[in-house]
SEVO-681087 format. One line per 2 residues: number of its first residue (from 1); their letters; for each residue x, y, z of N, C-alpha, C. Coordinates in nm, 4 decimals, decimal comma, m for minus. Each point is the difference from the previous one (the first is absolute). Example, Ala and Ser with C-alpha at 12.3 -4.5 7.8 and 13.67 -1.06 7.14 Angstrom:
1> as> 1,3190/m0,5690/0,7800/m0,0890/0,1190/0,0000/0,0900/0,1200/0,0000  m0,0350/0,1050/m0,0720/0,0820/0,1190/0,0060/m0,0770/0,1090/0,0730
END
This chain:
1> xx> m2,7151/10,3122/7,9019/0,1096/m0,0898/0,0435/m0,0370/m0,0753/0,0899  0,0892/m0,0943/0,0505/m0,0077/m0,1391/0,0302/m0,0015/0,0171/0,1672
3> xx> m0,0763/m0,0964/0,0081/m0,0554/m0,0047/0,1750/0,1232/0,0081/0,0225  0,0648/m0,1269/m0,0197/0,1061/0,0126/0,1369/0,1078/0,0746/0,0026
5> xx> 0,0413/0,0934/m0,0949/0,0419/0,1095/0,0152/m0,0202/0,1470/0,0733  m0,1455/m0,0412/0,0175/m0,0437/0,1382/0,1300/0,0779/m0,0240/0,1482
7> xx> m0,0055/m0,1327/0,0017/0,0665/m0,0153/0,1725/0,1369/0,0586/m0,0267  0,0775/0,0338/m0,0881/0,1067/0,0168/0,0248/0,0381/0,2137/m0,0183
9> xx> m0,1573/0,0383/m0,0254/m0,0008/0,1531/0,0052/m0,0662/0,0439/0,0969  0,0278/0,0814/0,1076/m0,0253/0,0974/0,1009/m0,0664/0,0874/m0,0934
11> xx> m0,1318/0,0448/0,1210/m0,1201/0,0922/0,0232/0,0421/0,1052/m0,0707  0,1096/0,0548/0,0453/0,0495/0,1677/m0,0902/0,0130/m0,0168/m0,1487
13> xx> 0,0454/m0,1326/m0,0363/0,0314/m0,0052/m0,1768/m0,1421/m0,0534/m0,0485  m0,0564/m0,0696/0,1032/m0,1879/m0,0220/m0,0493/m0,0340/0,1213/m0,0482
15> xx> 0,0234/0,1062/0,0751/m0,1041/0,1040/0,0124/0,0290/0,1123/m0,1470  0,1294/0,0310/m0,0070/0,1139/0,0170/m0,1132/m0,0484/0,0021/m0,1528
17> xx> m0,0280/m0,1846/0,0538/0,0102/m0,0625/m0,1620/0,0874/m0,0564/m0,0692  0,0936/0,0777/0,0554/0,1177/m0,0501/m0,0358/0,1498/m0,0123/0,0172
19> xx> 0,1042/m0,0468/m0,0211/0,1092/m0,0457/0,0871/0,1456/0,0225/m0,1103  0,1288/0,0063/0,0931/0,0652/m0,0044/m0,0669/0,0909/m0,0589/m0,0138
21> xx> 0,0090/m0,0617/m0,1020/0,1175/m0,1470/m0,0464/0,1308/0,0024/m0,0502  0,0949/0,0138/0,0654/0,1337/0,0133/m0,0622/0,0219/0,1197/m0,0359
23> xx> m0,0363/0,0435/m0,1254/0,0410/0,1317/m0,0697/m0,1750/0,0236/m0,0960  m0,0654/m0,0585/0,0662/m0,1431/0,0813/m0,1170/m0,1515/m0,0618/0,1496
25> xx> m0,0416/0,1642/m0,0228/m0,0943/m0,0263/0,0638/m0,1342/m0,0814/m0,1101  m0,0816/m0,0973/0,1229/m0,1084/m0,1426/m0,0817/m0,0936/0,0635/0,0447
27> xx> m0,1395/m0,0349/m0,0664/m0,1110/0,0377/0,0555/m0,0195/m0,1087/0,0272  m0,0706/m0,0549/0,1325/m0,0645/m0,1041/0,0411/m0,1054/m0,0464/m0,0816
29> xx> m0,0874/0,0819/m0,0692/m0,1062/m0,0961/m0,0926/m0,0016/0,0008/m0,1015  0,1416/0,0314/m0,0923/0,0135/m0,0613/m0,1115/0,1530/0,0146/m0,0532
31> xx> 0,0492/m0,0128/m0,1408/0,1527/m0,0250/m0,0285/0,0549/0,1498/0,0152  m0,0563/0,0885/0,0373/0,0594/0,1204/m0,0802/0,1723/m0,0044/0,1184
33> xx> 0,0146/0,1301/m0,0449/0,1176/m0,0291/0,0392/0,0740/0,1281/0,0063  0,0906/0,1055/0,0309/0,0859/0,0783/m0,0372/0,1483/0,0466/0,0946
35> xx> 0,1067/m0,0286/m0,0830/0,0793/0,0192/0,0514/0,0857/0,1443/0,0559  0,0661/m0,0360/0,1488/0,0060/0,1261/0,0511/0,1198/0,0725/m0,0192
37> xx> 0,1042/m0,0388/m0,0872/0,0693/0,1216/m0,0416/m0,0635/0,0407/m0,1192  m0,1355/m0,0034/m0,0909/m0,0119/0,0764/m0,0708/m0,1308/0,1099/0,0181
39> xx> m0,0205/0,0941/m0,0934/m0,0885/0,0946/0,0444/m0,1361/m0,0032/m0,1170  m0,1308/0,0243/0,0125/m0,0865/m0,0491/m0,1276/m0,0632/0,0963/m0,0310
41> xx> 0,0025/0,1088/m0,1156/m0,1037/0,1207/m0,0539/m0,1899/m0,0565/0,0381  m0,0414/0,0900/0,0935/m0,1601/m0,0040/0,0157/m0,0157/0,1288/0,0167
43> xx> m0,1102/0,0646/m0,1092/m0,1090/0,0815/0,0178/0,0856/0,1208/m0,0105  0,1208/0,0045/m0,0787/0,1049/0,1719/m0,0532/0,0871/m0,0503/0,1764
45> xx> 0,0029/m0,1036/0,0390/0,1125/m0,0372/0,1328/0,0936/m0,0863/m0,0153  0,1117/m0,0079/0,0820/0,0356/m0,1179/0,0271/0,0350/m0,0618/0,1080
47> xx> m0,1190/m0,1225/0,0054/0,0646/m0,0676/0,1637/0,1053/m0,1120/0,0211  m0,0052/0,0018/0,1393/0,0744/m0,0919/0,0484/m0,1083/m0,1494/m0,0233
49> xx> 0,1314/m0,1342/0,0059/m0,0838/m0,1176/0,0028/m0,1447/m0,0292/0,0856  0,0414/0,0746/0,1291/m0,1017/m0,0329/0,1113/m0,1121/0,0875/m0,0477
51> xx> 0,0419/0,1414/m0,0325/m0,1292/0,1065/m0,0509/m0,0392/m0,0843/m0,1152  0,0450/m0,0455/m0,0980/m0,0679/m0,0611/m0,0937/m0,0855/m0,1616/0,0349
53> xx> 0,0646/m0,0371/0,0943/m0,1193/m0,1041/0,0350/m0,1207/0,0483/0,0832  m0,0165/0,1394/0,0351/m0,0992/0,0147/0,0623/m0,0606/0,0446/m0,0677
55> xx> m0,0230/0,0322/m0,1418/m0,0408/0,0359/m0,0985/m0,0575/m0,1002/m0,0589  0,0779/m0,1205/0,0198/m0,0902/m0,0954/m0,0186/m0,0827/m0,0912/0,0488
57> xx> 0,0152/0,0103/0,0998/m0,1140/m0,0753/0,1091/m0,1084/0,0731/m0,0170  0,0085/0,1391/m0,0037/m0,1387/0,0796/m0,0285/m0,0724/m0,0357/m0,1321
59> xx> 0,0871/m0,0221/m0,1463/m0,0238/0,0009/m0,1271/m0,0659/m0,1307/m0,0359  0,0621/m0,0987/0,0602/m0,0119/m0,1261/m0,0210/m0,1100/m0,1278/0,1224
61> xx> 0,0038/0,0720/0,1084/m0,0564/m0,0454/0,0953/m0,0801/0,1022/0,0893  m0,0114/0,1082/m0,0247/m0,0313/0,1092/0,0923/0,0048/0,0170/0,0965
63> xx> 0,0211/m0,1012/0,0978/0,1337/0,0384/0,1175/m0,0049/m0,1092/0,0184  0,0953/m0,0310/0,1265/0,0227/m0,1528/0,0576/m0,1521/m0,0430/0,0891
65> xx> m0,0293/0,0896/0,0392/m0,1225/m0,0707/0,0755/m0,1143/m0,0785/m0,0799  0,0018/0,0834/m0,1688/m0,0784/m0,0905/m0,0656/0,0839/m0,1022/m0,0711
67> xx> 0,1012/0,0394/m0,0089/0,0760/m0,1447/m0,0591/0,0087/m0,1475/0,1403  0,0064/0,0719/0,1518/m0,0404/m0,1265/0,0602/m0,1504/m0,0678/0,0358
69> xx> m0,0701/0,1220/m0,0037/m0,1245/m0,0626/0,0018/m0,0988/m0,0929/m0,1409  0,0731/0,0280/m0,1263/0,0250/m0,0478/m0,0993/0,0360/m0,1907/0,0441
71> xx> 0,0899/m0,0154/0,0710/0,0453/m0,1414/m0,0184/m0,0876/m0,1147/0,0346  0,0318/m0,0988/m0,0233/m0,1080/m0,1100/m0,0054/m0,0431/m0,0057/0,1638
73> xx> m0,0595/m0,0039/0,0349/m0,1034/m0,0407/0,0933/0,1018/m0,0982/0,1383  0,0028/m0,1200/m0,1134/0,0734/m0,0707/0,0601/0,1627/0,0714/0,0498
75> xx> 0,0239/0,0566/0,0061/0,1399/0,1091/m0,0138/m0,0460/0,0590/0,0969  m0,0727/0,1149/m0,0057/m0,0559/0,0959/0,1334/m0,0579/m0,0746/0,0391
77> xx> m0,1051/m0,1187/0,0813/m0,1213/0,0052/0,0554/m0,0853/0,0828/0,0693  m0,0143/0,0631/m0,1314/m0,0794/0,1067/0,0482/m0,1666/m0,0905/m0,0887
79> xx> m0,1103/0,0332/0,0731/m0,1205/m0,0171/m0,0719/m0,0410/0,1008/m0,1195  m0,1070/m0,0643/m0,1326/m0,0702/0,1428/m0,0216/m0,0413/0,0685/0,0594
81> xx> m0,0851/0,0134/0,1150/m0,0468/0,0977/0,0455/0,1164/0,1085/0,0661  0,0708/m0,1033/0,0523/0,1641/0,1149/0,0629/0,0694/0,0784/m0,1068
83> xx> 0,0101/m0,0265/m0,1032/0,0380/0,0732/m0,1171/m0,0672/0,0709/m0,0852  m0,1340/m0,0176/m0,0201/m0,0760/0,1073/m0,0054/0,0035/0,1378/0,0996
85> xx> 0,0218/m0,0618/0,1539/m0,0126/0,0766/0,1089/0,1005/0,0945/m0,0420  0,1273/m0,0779/0,0263/0,1288/0,0859/m0,0071/0,0077/0,1292/m0,1516
87> xx> m0,0490/m0,0566/m0,0602/0,0356/0,0775/m0,1243/m0,0974/0,1676/0,1162  m0,1322/m0,0416/m0,0330/m0,0906/0,1363/0,0931/0,0429/0,0415/0,0742
89> xx> 0,0935/m0,0552/0,1421/0,0841/0,0989/0,1063/0,1787/0,0838/m0,0997  0,0107/m0,0874/m0,0883/0,1055/0,0618/m0,0738/m0,0161/0,1729/m0,0439
91> xx> m0,1343/m0,0585/m0,0654/m0,0390/0,1184/m0,0792/m0,0509/0,1139/0,0851  m0,0263/m0,0322/0,1137/m0,0212/0,1343/0,1343/m0,1409/0,0262/m0,0449
93> xx> m0,1138/m0,1389/0,0289/m0,1412/0,0526/m0,0547/m0,0559/m0,0240/0,1047  m0,0963/0,0920/0,0504/m0,0934/m0,0397/0,1375/m0,0466/m0,1090/m0,0329
95> xx> m0,0346/m0,0675/0,1545/m0,0748/m0,0722/0,0490/m0,1114/m0,0101/m0,1171  m0,1081/0,1201/m0,0066/m0,1101/m0,0019/m0,0066/m0,0047/m0,0067/m0,1920
97> xx> 0,1210/0,0602/m0,0565/0,0276/0,0103/m0,1282/0,0506/m0,1706/m0,0982  0,0204/m0,1185/0,1565/0,0659/m0,1263/m0,0627/m0,1524/m0,0637/0,0106
99> xx> m0,0918/0,0706/0,0653/m0,1277/m0,1035/0,0423/m0,0204/0,0482/m0,1895  m0,0086/0,0980/0,0164/m0,0489/0,0001/m0,1942/0,0492/m0,0943/m0,1144
101> xx> 0,1301/m0,0165/0,0579/0,0753/m0,0288/m0,1544/0,0138/m0,1096/0,0399  m0,0789/m0,0776/0,1097/0,0585/m0,1598/0,0195/m0,1846/m0,0870/0,0096
103> xx> 0,0658/m0,1126/0,0139/m0,1338/m0,0709/0,0606/m0,0346/m0,0188/0,1747  0,0685/0,1146/0,0115/0,0228/m0,0002/0,1908/m0,1804/0,0326/m0,0050
105> xx> m0,0409/m0,0468/0,1719/m0,1015/0,0697/0,0282/m0,0768/0,1242/0,0789  0,1187/0,0201/0,0772/0,0007/0,1218/0,0680/0,2260/0,0736/0,0158
107> xx> m0,0376/0,0767/0,0567/0,1337/0,0836/0,0756/0,0646/m0,1118/0,0884  m0,1246/m0,1063/0,1280/0,0750/0,0015/0,0774/0,0696/m0,1194/m0,0315
109> xx> m0,0530/m0,1002/m0,1242/0,0854/m0,0529/m0,0678/0,1187/0,0206/m0,0467  0,0550/0,1215/m0,0491/0,1246/0,0008/m0,0629/0,0639/0,0693/0,1377
111> xx> m0,0243/0,1121/0,0531/0,0810/m0,0566/0,1500/0,0016/m0,1106/0,0510  m0,0753/m0,1341/m0,0126/0,0553/m0,1182/0,0776/0,0983/m0,0395/m0,0996
113> xx> 0,0327/0,0137/m0,1239/0,0920/m0,0429/m0,1223/0,1364/0,0377/0,0685  m0,0365/0,1655/0,0200/0,1215/0,0708/0,0415/0,0479/m0,0445/0,1170
115> xx> m0,0774/0,0056/0,0928/0,1163/m0,0878/0,1251/0,0047/m0,1439/m0,0237  m0,0590/m0,0921/m0,0947/0,0619/m0,1522/0,0071/0,1225/0,0432/m0,0569
117> xx> 0,0646/0,0391/m0,1222/0,1192/0,1002/m0,0549/0,0869/m0,0182/0,0918  m0,0076/0,1100/0,0786/0,0788/0,0704/0,1014/0,0647/m0,1123/0,0654
119> xx> m0,1050/m0,1251/0,0804/0,0369/m0,0905/0,0399/0,0778/m0,1194/m0,0585  m0,0581/m0,0458/m0,1400/0,0802/m0,0727/m0,0191/0,1694/0,0823/m0,0250
121> xx> 0,0115/0,1633/m0,0143/0,1415/0,0152/0,0081/0,0520/m0,0131/0,1337  m0,0575/m0,0353/0,1028/0,0562/m0,0201/0,0905/0,0473/m0,1247/0,0067
123> xx> m0,1364/m0,0750/m0,0468/0,0675/m0,1647/0,0019/0,1078/m0,0328/m0,0930  0,0272/0,0735/m0,0866/0,1095/0,0004/m0,1047/0,1278/m0,0204/0,0763
125> xx> 0,0144/0,1223/0,0839/0,1590/0,0177/0,0462/0,0110/m0,0897/0,1201  m0,1195/m0,0457/0,0420/0,0417/m0,1321/0,0744/0,0239/m0,1135/0,0075
127> xx> m0,0355/m0,0118/m0,1715/0,0345/m0,1333/m0,0709/0,1280/m0,0040/m0,0569  0,0239/0,1576/m0,0596/0,1445/m0,0303/m0,0178/0,1161/m0,0217/0,0670
129> xx> m0,0236/0,0783/0,1679/0,1314/0,0001/0,0926/m0,0206/m0,1678/0,0176  m0,1456/m0,1165/m0,0079/0,0327/m0,1150/0,0234/0,0835/m0,0415/m0,0808
131> xx> m0,0247/m0,0204/m0,1222/0,0539/m0,0433/m0,1080/0,1692/0,0262/m0,0023  0,0104/0,1241/0,0271/0,1641/0,0375/0,0331/0,0783/m0,0561/0,1395
133> xx> m0,0718/m0,0550/0,0935/0,0351/m0,0559/0,1388/0,0138/m0,1350/m0,0709  m0,0678/m0,0569/m0,0804/m0,0184/m0,1229/m0,0333/0,0881/m0,0474/m0,0948
135> xx> 0,0533/0,0463/m0,0740/0,1432/0,0414/m0,0997/0,0881/m0,0323/0,0803  0,0071/0,1180/0,1065/0,1227/0,0136/0,0455/m0,0151/m0,0276/0,1368
137> xx> m0,0392/m0,0843/0,0866/m0,0276/m0,0176/0,1330/0,1476/0,0114/0,1038  0,0619/m0,0175/m0,0702/0,1420/0,0387/0,0973/0,0901/0,1808/0,0046
139> xx> m0,0608/m0,0267/m0,0886/0,0646/0,2094/m0,0184/m0,0534/0,0973/0,0897  m0,1511/m0,0345/0,0782/m0,0486/0,0805/0,1051/m0,0339/m0,0894/0,1262
141> xx> 0,1348/m0,1241/m0,0062/m0,0144/m0,0653/0,1996/0,1459/0,0442/0,0242  0,0357/m0,0577/0,1300/0,1088/0,0815/0,0360/0,0329/m0,1676/0,0870
143> xx> 0,1072/0,0051/m0,0494/0,0430/m0,2208/0,0326/0,0470/0,0400/0,1354  0,0060/m0,0807/0,0610/0,0534/m0,0344/0,1083/0,1626/0,0253/0,0730
145> xx> 0,0170/m0,0144/m0,1002/0,2149/0,0022/m0,0094/0,0384/0,1245/0,0381  m0,0303/0,0479/0,0890/0,0575/0,1422/0,0008/0,1343/0,0752/m0,0635
147> xx> 0,0759/m0,0626/m0,0078/0,1102/0,0109/m0,1154/m0,0503/0,0437/m0,1354  m0,0881/m0,0794/m0,0166/m0,0418/0,0104/m0,1646/m0,1009/0,1104/m0,0035
149> xx> m0,0559/0,0547/0,0906/m0,0765/0,0799/m0,0113/0,0726/0,1530/0,0343  0,0406/0,0007/0,0843/0,1726/0,1107/m0,0177/0,0155/0,0127/m0,1445
151> xx> 0,0685/m0,0938/m0,0520/0,0442/m0,0061/m0,1354/m0,0494/0,0059/m0,1115  m0,1858/0,0205/0,0253/m0,0764/m0,0042/m0,0610/m0,0709/0,1694/m0,0480
153> xx> 0,0521/0,0095/0,1348/m0,0756/0,1501/0,0535/0,1523/0,1113/m0,0635  0,0859/m0,0710/0,0207/0,0962/0,1499/m0,0010/0,0462/0,0021/m0,1957
155> xx> m0,0279/m0,0788/m0,0512/0,0170/m0,0618/m0,1760/m0,1687/0,0952/m0,0507  m0,1266/m0,0206/0,1058/m0,0657/0,1291/m0,0363/0,0079/0,1183/0,0121
157> xx> 0,0185/0,0067/0,1047/0,0382/0,1014/0,0309/0,1797/0,0822/m0,0552  0,0716/m0,0309/m0,0542/0,0775/0,0341/m0,1056/m0,0915/0,0584/m0,1165
159> xx> m0,0442/m0,0908/m0,0704/m0,0786/0,0158/m0,0622/m0,1260/0,1235/m0,0009  m0,0391/0,0088/0,1130/m0,0868/0,1460/0,0164/0,0802/0,1378/m0,0074
161> xx> 0,1335/m0,0363/0,0553/0,0752/0,1092/0,0102/0,0475/0,0552/m0,1730  0,0583/m0,0556/m0,0575/0,0067/m0,0211/m0,1101/m0,0941/0,0609/m0,1432
163> xx> m0,1430/m0,0226/0,0458/m0,0879/0,0008/m0,0916/m0,0104/0,1583/0,0378  0,0206/0,0575/0,1692/m0,0506/0,1594/0,0528/0,0584/0,0329/m0,1132
165> xx> 0,1623/m0,0480/0,0315/0,1215/0,1231/m0,0209/m0,0160/0,0461/m0,1206  m0,0327/m0,1108/m0,1210/0,0039/0,0128/m0,1055/m0,1223/0,0902/m0,0358
167> xx> m0,1047/m0,0161/0,0302/m0,1017/0,1038/m0,0646/m0,0468/0,1084/0,1029  0,0533/0,0124/0,1250/m0,0030/0,0970/0,0838/0,1416/0,0687/0,0019
169> xx> 0,1014/0,0929/m0,1350/0,0975/0,0448/m0,0284/0,0492/0,0996/0,0737  m0,1013/0,1108/0,0483/0,0031/0,0550/0,1402/0,0329/0,0081/0,0996
171> xx> m0,0813/m0,1041/0,0576/m0,0120/m0,0352/0,1609/m0,1549/m0,0655/m0,0217  m0,0260/m0,1119/0,0984/m0,0675/m0,0362/0,0179/m0,1493/0,1023/0,0489
173> xx> 0,0170/0,0939/0,0168/m0,1006/0,1605/0,0221/m0,0333/0,0170/m0,0833  0,1098/m0,0126/m0,1599/m0,0483/0,0680/m0,1215/m0,1129/m0,0438/m0,0659
175> xx> 0,0171/0,0431/m0,1727/m0,0855/m0,1130/m0,0501/0,0607/m0,1194/m0,1272  m0,0463/m0,0341/m0,1353/0,0681/m0,0745/m0,0507/m0,0413/0,0174/m0,1416
177> xx> 0,0764/m0,0363/m0,1004/m0,0088/0,0363/m0,0659/m0,0655/m0,0715/m0,0773  m0,0146/m0,1027/m0,0156/m0,0983/m0,0655/m0,0118/m0,1131/m0,1408/0,0323
179> xx> m0,0688/m0,0440/0,0047/m0,0844/m0,0884/0,0669/0,0058/m0,1781/m0,0846  0,0938/m0,0526/0,1074/m0,0057/m0,1385/m0,0822/m0,0822/m0,0645/m0,0225
181> xx> 0,0658/m0,0851/m0,0847/m0,1562/m0,0815/m0,1035/0,0254/m0,1447/0,0559  0,0724/m0,0414/0,0058/m0,0039/m0,1699/0,0630/m0,0234/0,0501/0,1958
183> xx> m0,0716/m0,1165/0,0149/m0,1019/0,0160/0,1117/0,0908/m0,0170/0,1340  0,1190/m0,0768/0,0150/0,0264/0,0110/0,1181/0,0766/0,0860/0,0175
185> xx> 0,1223/0,1105/m0,1006/m0,0242/0,1313/0,0200/m0,0660/0,1025/0,0879  m0,1021/0,0038/m0,1216/m0,1633/0,0538/0,0466/0,0032/0,0037/0,1450
187> xx> m0,0723/m0,1418/0,0740/m0,0029/0,0060/0,1363/0,0635/0,0259/0,0537  0,1434/0,0213/m0,0142/0,0932/0,0076/0,0802/m0,0307/0,2069/0,0370
189> xx> 0,0132/0,0717/m0,1318/m0,0356/0,0952/0,0221/m0,0988/0,0610/0,0553  m0,1131/m0,0320/m0,0235/m0,1849/0,0308/0,0807/0,0306/m0,0691/0,1387
191> xx> 0,0876/m0,1042/0,0235/m0,0236/0,0018/0,1508/0,1452/0,0991/0,0706  0,0608/0,0533/m0,1047/0,0740/0,1241/0,0647/m0,0973/0,1254/0,0368
193> xx> m0,0949/0,0221/m0,1307/m0,0713/0,1629/m0,0529/m0,0636/m0,0558/0,1604  m0,0434/m0,0944/0,0174/m0,1468/m0,0043/0,1479/0,0766/0,0858/0,1065
195> xx> 0,1409/m0,0198/0,0173/0,0465/0,0712/0,1060/m0,0676/0,1473/0,0286  m0,0041/0,0436/m0,1450/m0,0159/0,1244/0,0306/m0,1553/0,0935/0,0800
197> xx> m0,1010/m0,1564/0,0174/m0,1260/0,0368/0,0307/0,0000/m0,0476/0,1461  m0,0677/0,0492/0,0759/m0,0335/0,0196/0,1776/m0,0991/m0,1293/0,0003
199> xx> 0,0055/m0,1381/m0,0164/m0,0734/m0,1061/0,0666/m0,1535/0,0114/0,0894  m0,0048/0,1059/0,0479/m0,0425/0,0530/0,0400/m0,1408/0,1220/m0,0146
201> xx> 0,0098/0,0866/m0,1322/m0,0242/0,0965/m0,0976/m0,1277/m0,0773/m0,0875  m0,0653/0,0804/0,0048/m0,0906/m0,0405/m0,1513/m0,0033/0,1541/m0,0985
203> xx> 0,0484/m0,0335/m0,0988/0,0933/0,1071/m0,1443/m0,1928/m0,0004/m0,0970  0,0620/0,1526/m0,0178/m0,1145/0,0075/m0,0867/0,1006/m0,0238/m0,1257
205> xx> m0,0488/m0,0109/m0,1343/0,0489/m0,0308/m0,1299/0,1210/0,1181/m0,0252  m0,0363/0,1120/0,0375/0,1037/0,1122/m0,0671/0,1002/0,0003/0,1058
207> xx> m0,0047/m0,0412/0,1326/0,1065/m0,0416/0,0753/0,0906/m0,0817/m0,0170  m0,0501/m0,1316/m0,0725/0,0727/m0,1073/m0,0222/0,0393/0,0457/m0,1402
209> xx> m0,0718/0,0885/m0,0871/0,0876/0,0042/m0,1684/0,2144/0,0844/0,0648  m0,1050/0,1099/0,1484/0,1264/0,0693/m0,0093/0,0674/m0,0636/0,0717
211> xx> 0,0031/m0,1050/0,0785/0,1251/m0,0659/0,0280/0,0890/m0,0782/m0,0814  m0,0756/m0,0925/m0,0511/0,0064/m0,0759/m0,1795/0,1213/0,0904/m0,1064
213> xx> m0,0407/0,1516/m0,0151/0,0410/0,0773/m0,0472/0,1509/0,0116/0,0252  0,0295/m0,0485/0,1385/0,1406/0,0576/0,0242/0,1281/m0,1095/m0,0114
215> xx> m0,0977/m0,1311/m0,0903/0,0768/m0,1473/m0,0141/m0,0043/0,0125/m0,1507  m0,1480/0,0314/m0,0807/0,0601/0,0239/m0,1969/m0,1172/0,0718/m0,0183
217> xx> m0,0010/0,0422/m0,1166/m0,1060/0,0973/m0,0459/m0,0930/m0,0962/m0,0345  m0,0052/m0,1085/m0,0024/m0,1316/m0,0721/m0,0547/m0,0548/m0,0538/0,1430
219> xx> m0,0711/0,0717/0,0325/m0,0826/m0,0761/0,1611/m0,0584/m0,0421/m0,0128  m0,0821/0,0148/m0,1244/m0,1459/m0,0570/m0,0279/0,0404/m0,1812/0,0182
221> xx> 0,1499/m0,0054/m0,0945/m0,0024/m0,1285/0,0226/0,0195/m0,0799/0,1351  0,1031/0,0515/0,0743/0,0679/m0,0174/0,0913/m0,1266/m0,0114/0,1268
223> xx> m0,1366/0,0845/m0,0401/m0,0770/0,0174/0,1375/m0,0760/m0,1863/m0,0529  m0,0100/0,0396/m0,1237/m0,0602/m0,1875/m0,0762/0,0173/m0,1269/0,0072
225> xx> 0,1756/0,0096/0,0743/0,0689/m0,0895/m0,0207/m0,0087/m0,0716/0,1842  m0,0079/0,1379/0,0707/m0,0082/m0,0104/0,1397/m0,1011/m0,0835/0,0768
227> xx> m0,1383/0,0225/m0,0695/m0,1448/0,0011/m0,0215/0,0337/m0,1860/m0,0852  0,0445/m0,0026/m0,0856/m0,0401/m0,1502/m0,0690/0,0873/m0,0992/0,0914
229> xx> 0,0750/0,0418/0,0540/0,1202/m0,1022/0,0405/m0,0227/0,0029/0,1698  m0,0550/0,0831/0,0716/m0,0982/m0,0656/0,0668/0,0568/0,0746/0,1682
231> xx> 0,0816/0,1134/m0,0411/0,0677/0,0814/0,1081/m0,0644/0,0786/0,0726  m0,0663/0,1027/m0,0944/m0,1495/0,0326/0,0405/m0,1208/0,0153/m0,0345
233> xx> m0,0890/0,0865/0,0746/m0,1552/m0,0578/m0,0742/m0,0527/0,1281/0,0376  m0,0927/0,0327/m0,1024/m0,1011/0,1125/m0,0105/m0,1681/m0,0503/m0,0145
235> xx> m0,0917/0,1314/0,0773/m0,0803/0,0082/0,0149/m0,0678/m0,0456/m0,1577  m0,1019/m0,0449/0,0238/m0,0966/m0,0006/m0,1529/m0,0338/0,0991/m0,0601
237> xx> m0,0387/0,1372/m0,0023/0,0128/0,1116/m0,0977/0,1414/0,0292/0,0090  0,1377/m0,0611/0,0584/0,0947/0,0907/m0,0378/0,0751/0,1118/0,0791
239> xx> m0,1233/0,0226/0,0927/0,0037/0,1176/0,0746/0,1740/m0,0352/0,1089  0,0201/m0,0751/0,0372/0,0998/m0,0807/0,1963/0,0663/m0,0693/m0,1126
241> xx> 0,1079/m0,0101/0,0437/0,1311/m0,1013/0,0069/0,0569/m0,0555/0,1038  0,0374/m0,1231/0,0267/0,0838/0,0160/0,1023/0,0593/m0,1153/0,0181
243> xx> 0,1403/m0,0087/0,0443/0,0799/m0,1249/0,0212/m0,0457/m0,1382/0,0987  0,0002/m0,1064/m0,1045/m0,0335/m0,1145/0,0059/0,0029/m0,0846/0,1309
END
C-alpha cells in the first residue's frame, strides 16, 4: 500500500482492511478484489463479495491487525519494541507471559509499555485533529459577516435535516436501516444519536447497548464510533460510559 493513499483512508476502513471502490471490494494490502454483483463458492457455501473479502483477509493476511503491523516502520511510525508489544497485547498474553517471551526484565516494564501505547493513542487523536484544522481552517471558523454566517448555517442545517430524514425514515426517534459509510453523514447521525443520552449520567455498557439497539442492530459499531469520534468517553476498564 502506497503511503500517500493512507491519507485518504478513514480509520474505520483501515480497521476492516478493505474498502468499497465503485463496484468492487478491494484489499488495502494487496491487489485482491471481488465484484459486488458476484457470489463466490467457498467451503461448500456461496459468499458475497464482502464475505469473500473477509475470508481473504484471514487467509492472506491473518487479520487487518497483522497486515497493519507488518507495514514498513516508516509508514506506521512504530519502533521494533512497540511492534513486539502490540503483538503480545493483541494475543492476550499476561504481563508475565510477555516477560517470559521477550527480552524485558520485569512485569513493571511491560506495564510501562502498555501505558506508553495508550498515551500514543491519545496523542494521535490530537495530531489528527490539528492536521484537519490546519488543512481546512475556514471550515471551523465563524466569519465576521453575519449574513454569511446565517447563510452558511442555514445551508448546513438543511443538509443535516436531509441526512436525518433520509436515514431515519420512520421518524427521528426510530431506527435506521444502514449506518452511513461517508464520514460527514455518519457524524450527523452520531450527533443526533447522542441526544438519546443524558449528559449528566454515567452508563453501564449494557445500558449503552440497549439505547443503541433502538437505532441499529449493529450497536457495537455505533458504540465504537461514538468513542472514536470523541462524542463519548469510557473508563479504562470499559465499565462506564458518558457523554463527553
